C-alpha positions as CSV (number, residue, x, y, z in Angstrom):
1,X,-36.0,9.3,2.9
2,X,-34.0,10.1,6.0
3,X,-33.2,6.4,6.6
4,X,-31.9,6.2,3.0
5,X,-29.6,9.2,3.6
6,X,-28.3,7.7,6.8
7,X,-27.8,4.3,5.1
8,X,-25.9,5.9,2.2
9,X,-23.8,7.9,4.6
10,X,-22.9,4.9,6.7
11,X,-22.1,2.8,3.7
12,X,-19.8,5.5,2.3
13,X,-17.9,5.7,5.6
14,X,-17.0,2.0,5.4
15,X,-14.9,2.6,2.4
16,X,-11.5,4.3,2.5
17,X,-11.5,8.0,2.3
18,X,-8.1,9.6,1.7
19,X,-7.4,13.3,2.3
20,X,-4.1,15.0,1.5
21,X,-2.5,16.6,4.6
22,X,0.6,18.5,5.6
23,X,3.1,17.5,8.3
24,X,1.6,20.0,10.8
25,X,-1.8,18.1,10.4
26,X,-0.3,14.8,11.7
27,X,-0.3,13.8,15.4
28,X,3.1,14.5,16.9
29,X,4.0,10.8,17.2
30,X,3.2,10.2,13.6
31,X,5.3,13.3,12.6
32,X,8.2,11.7,14.5
33,X,7.8,8.4,12.6
34,X,7.6,10.2,9.3
35,X,10.7,12.2,10.0
36,X,12.6,9.0,11.0
37,X,11.5,7.2,7.9
38,X,12.3,10.0,5.5
39,X,15.7,10.8,6.8
40,X,17.3,9.2,3.7
41,X,14.3,9.6,1.4
42,X,12.4,12.2,-0.5
43,X,8.9,12.9,0.9
44,X,6.4,13.1,-2.0
45,X,3.2,13.5,0.0
46,X,1.2,12.8,3.1
47,X,-2.4,11.6,3.4
48,X,-4.9,10.7,6.1
49,X,-7.1,7.7,5.4
50,X,-10.1,6.5,7.2
51,X,-11.0,2.9,6.5
52,X,-13.7,1.0,8.3
53,X,-13.6,3.6,11.0
54,X,-9.8,3.3,11.5
55,X,-7.6,6.4,10.9
56,X,-4.2,5.8,9.3
57,X,-1.6,8.1,7.8
58,X,0.3,7.5,4.6
59,X,3.7,8.9,3.8
60,X,4.6,8.6,0.1
61,X,8.4,8.5,-0.4
62,X,11.1,7.9,-2.9
63,X,14.2,5.9,-1.8
64,X,17.1,5.4,-4.2
65,X,14.7,6.2,-7.1
66,X,12.1,3.7,-6.1
67,X,8.7,4.4,-4.5
68,X,8.1,3.4,-0.9
69,X,4.7,4.1,0.8
70,X,4.4,3.9,4.6
71,X,1.1,3.4,6.4
72,X,1.3,4.6,10.0
73,X,-1.3,4.3,12.8
74,X,-2.2,7.2,15.1
75,X,0.3,5.9,17.7
76,X,3.2,6.3,15.2
77,X,3.5,2.6,14.5
78,X,4.2,1.4,11.0
79,X,1.5,-1.0,10.0
80,X,2.4,-1.5,6.3
81,X,5.3,-0.8,4.0
82,X,5.0,-1.0,0.2
83,X,8.2,-0.9,-1.7
84,X,8.6,-0.9,-5.5
85,X,10.9,-3.8,-6.5
86,X,11.6,-5.9,-9.6
87,X,10.6,-9.4,-10.5
88,X,14.3,-10.4,-10.4
89,X,14.7,-9.3,-6.7
90,X,12.0,-11.5,-5.3
91,X,12.1,-15.2,-4.4
92,X,12.1,-17.7,-7.3
93,X,8.8,-19.2,-6.0
94,X,7.1,-15.8,-6.0
95,X,8.5,-15.0,-9.5
96,X,7.2,-18.3,-10.9
97,X,3.7,-17.7,-9.3
98,X,3.4,-14.2,-10.6
99,X,4.5,-15.2,-14.1
100,X,1.9,-18.1,-14.0
101,X,-0.8,-15.6,-12.9
102,X,0.2,-13.2,-15.7
103,X,0.1,-16.0,-18.3
104,X,0.2,-14.3,-21.7
105,X,-0.2,-10.9,-20.0
106,X,2.6,-8.5,-19.1
107,X,3.8,-7.8,-15.5
108,X,3.8,-4.0,-15.3
109,X,5.1,-3.5,-11.8
110,X,6.0,-5.4,-8.6
111,X,5.7,-4.3,-5.0
112,X,7.0,-5.9,-1.8
113,X,4.3,-5.4,0.9
114,X,5.3,-5.9,4.5
115,X,2.6,-6.0,7.3
116,X,4.3,-6.9,10.6
117,X,6.4,-9.9,9.8
118,X,4.3,-11.0,6.8
119,X,5.7,-10.2,3.4
120,X,3.7,-10.5,0.1
121,X,4.4,-9.5,-3.4
122,X,1.8,-7.6,-5.4
123,X,2.0,-7.3,-9.2
124,X,0.1,-5.1,-11.6
125,X,-0.7,-7.2,-14.7
126,X,-2.0,-6.1,-18.1
127,X,-3.8,-8.9,-20.0
128,X,-6.0,-8.4,-23.1
129,X,-6.0,-4.6,-22.5
130,X,-7.2,-4.9,-18.9
131,X,-5.2,-4.2,-15.8
132,X,-5.5,-6.2,-12.6
133,X,-3.5,-6.9,-9.4
134,X,-2.5,-10.2,-8.0
135,X,-0.6,-11.0,-4.8
136,X,1.5,-14.0,-3.7
137,X,3.5,-15.0,-0.7
138,X,7.2,-15.6,-0.8
139,X,6.6,-19.3,-1.2
140,X,4.5,-18.7,-4.3
141,X,1.1,-19.4,-2.8
142,X,-1.7,-16.9,-3.4
143,X,-1.9,-14.2,-0.8
144,X,-5.3,-13.4,0.7
């Protein structure tokens, strides 16, 4: 029985666990990054995530009416940036790929996701009453 409990506990910690936090709960270097990144934005919320044993902090913001989520490591470095965009604002190759993946479905939203120098586009699609997400690179190839 004890082994089962330990196994279940270890399995649960492999998945992301998100906890809402306040600015004062963040490491000082993360606070500095959040303050810099929200200078011209509205801060909607902060969260602490633990995924596969790695702690990250998320700042949910609104910039010019669009959502922008920033994932920050404990050293204050931005590791991922998700920005709401429109289909019209992305490369023609990415537009075509997302439209092809949606098929007869409807593209509900598009986000530009930047990790380091890599940019991908994620779309939320509704098809036959079911929602799903797809991701493509700027050249239209499927993102992994």
